[in-house]
N, C-alpha and C positions, 0 to 999 in steps of 0.2 A: 831691493831698494839699495841705494848707495848712501854712504855717510860714515859718521864716526861711531864706532861701537864702544862698548864699556871698557875694552882694553885700550882705548885711545887711538886705535889705528883707523885708517880710512879703508873701508871694505865694501864690497858688494855682497849683500846677503840675499840668498834665494831660498824659499821654502818650496819643496817639491814633494809629491806623494806618488807612490807606485800603487795603482789600483789593483786590488787582489786578483781579479780574474783576467787582467790584461796580459796577454801572452806576447805582446809586441816588445821589441828591443828598440831603444831610442839612442840617438846621437844628439849631441848638443854643440852649439857654437855660441861664443860670447863675442859680440862686436862692440868695440868702443873707440870713439874718435872725438876730437873737438871740432871737426868740420862736418857739417850736416850733408854736404855734397858727397863726401867720402862714405858716410853711413848709408845714404840713399843707394849708391852704387853697390856697396857690399851687401845690403839687404836683398837687392834684386839678384845678385850673383848667388847668394845662399838659397833664395827661393827657387831659382832655376835648378839648383842641386837637390831640391826636395825639402828644404827647411821651411818652417813656419814660425813667425814671431809669436812668442808666448809671454814676453815681458819686456819692460824697458825702464830705465832710470837715468837720472843725471847725477853725476858724482864728481868729487875732486880726487884725482889720482894721486899716487904716492909722490910723484914729482911736482905736485901742486897745480897741474892743469885741470881745467873743467872739461869733462867728457860726457857725451851722451852714449848710453850703452843699450844694446838690445840682446835679449836671450832668445835663441832660436832652437827649435826641436825638430827632429826628423825621425819618422818611423823607419825601421830597417828596410822595409820593402818599397819605400817612396823613391820615385824617380824624378819628380818635380812637384812643387806645391800647387801648381795651378793658379797662383796668385801673382798679381802685379802690385808692387808696393810703391807708395809715395811717402815722403817725409816732409812735413811742414814745420818750419821754425820761424818764430817772430817774437818780438817783445810786446806787440800790441794785440790785445784781445779782439779789437775791431778788425784788424787785418786777418787774424786767424779765423774769425767767423766767416769772413768773405771767402777765404781760400778753402775752408771746409765745405761751404755751400757749392763752390765751383767744382770741387772733387766729387761731391755727392751727386751732382748733375751728370757726372761722367761714370757713375756707378760705384764709386769708392765708398767704403765704410771706415770710419775712424775706429781703431781698435786699441789705442793707448794714448795717454796724455801724461806728460811730465812737465814740471816747472822747476827751473834751476838757474843758478847764476852762470852766466856765460864767461868765456875767457876775457871778454871786454868789460866784465864787471856788472853788467845789467842782468835783469831777469829775462829768461826766454821760455816761451811755451814751445814744446816739441810734441807734435802729433804724428803718429804712424797710422797710415790708412792703407787699405788694400781692396782689391776687387778681383773677382775671378777672371782668369785669362780667357 
C-alpha cells in the first residue's frame, strides 16, 4: 500500500512471506506511473517476460505526483505468464461497472482494485484485470 508512514515520508509498503517448503527463486518488478496507458503497456511487457501482478496501489510520489503502482513477481523458471492484462481507470463507478462487465464477457477477471486521488485532483478507480492467453 502507498501512503505516509509514521516517519512522515511517502512510501510504498509491501508485506511478503517466503513459504517454508517453496524451493522457487523469485524476481520482482515495481511499475509506477501517473499515466494508465503507460502502466497498461508496461504490465503486458512484464507479463510477456514471465511476471504476474501480485499487488497494486495508488500513492503520492516524493516529487508530489500521484502514481498508480503494480508489484509483479516471476518464478525463476518462468518464460511467460500466459496472461493478457487490461487496466481500467475511471472516476465513475457506473462506468467502471460497465467496463468490467465488457471485459468479463471477453474472459477477463478483475484481480485488483485501488481508489486514489489522480493528478487532476479527483478520485479514480483503477482495476487490473487479466485472462489466460
